[in-house]
N, C-alpha and C positions, 0 to 999 in steps of 0.2 A: 468271548475271550476273557472279558473281565471276570465272569463267574469262575472260570478255570483258575485264574490267578488268585481269586479270593479263597477258593478251596485249597489250593496248594500252599498258601502262606498263612491261612487262618489257624489260630490255636486258642482255645479257651484260656482265660486268665488263671483258672485253677491249676493248669499245667505249667505255669510260668516258672516254677522253681527248677524245671529241667534246663532252662536256658538253651533251648533247642534252636538251631538255625535250620531253615528249610531252603533248599535250592531246587529250582525248577530246571530239570535237565536241558530242556530246549534252549535255554539262554547261556549255557556254559561256554559255548564257542563264540558268543557275540562279544563285540568290543564294549568296554565300559562306556557309560554315557549314552546308552541307547534309549533312555527313558524308563528303564526298569531298574530294580535294585541289584545291579551287577557291579561289583567293586573288585579291584585287585587287592587281595589280602596277603599279608605276610603268611608264608606257609606254616608258621607255628601257631596261627590263630585257632585252627581246628585240632583239638586233641584227638578226637575220634569221630568216625562216621558209622552210624548203625543202619544197616540195610534190612528191609522187611522180610518176613518169612515166606511171603507169597511171590517174591520176585522171580522172574524167568532167569535161567542161567545166563542167557545172552545179555540181559539187562545188567545183571550183577557183574559180568565180565567187562562190559562197557564202562560202567561206573568205576569199578576198581582201576581200570586202565587210566581213566581221567584223574582219579585221585592220586594215583602213583605219579602221574606226569605233573600235575599242578600243585599237589600238596603232599610231597614225598614223606614228610615226617608224621603224617596223620595215620593213626591206627584205623583199621576197618574191621567191623564186626558184622556177622550175618545172623539173623534171627532164625530160631527153630521153635516150632510149636511143641509143647510137652504132650506126651501120649497118655499121661496119667492125671494131669490136672490142668486147670485153666491158667496157663502161664506160658511165657516165652523165655527161652534162654538164648544166649548169644555166644558164638565162638569167633575168635579172631581169625581173619584171613591173612595168611602170610604173604 
């Protein structure tokens, strides 16, 4: 279990400029104070959430619903792989 948490939350210092927050889906429905980094945040804290290009549609729908419920002011973007170069693009989910 600890290895899973380390993988989910670890990020190399070289990417620190992104100021990325990582959320482990399993803990979103847990009450704060359960020993993990689960806090109640003002809904304006997260400007946007970026979802990966390989996510299953079912997972995207679940996460979008949670974001809409808990962070209604947050924009949501879905990643797409480029067909002509090594790059990702993101489109906003309405």
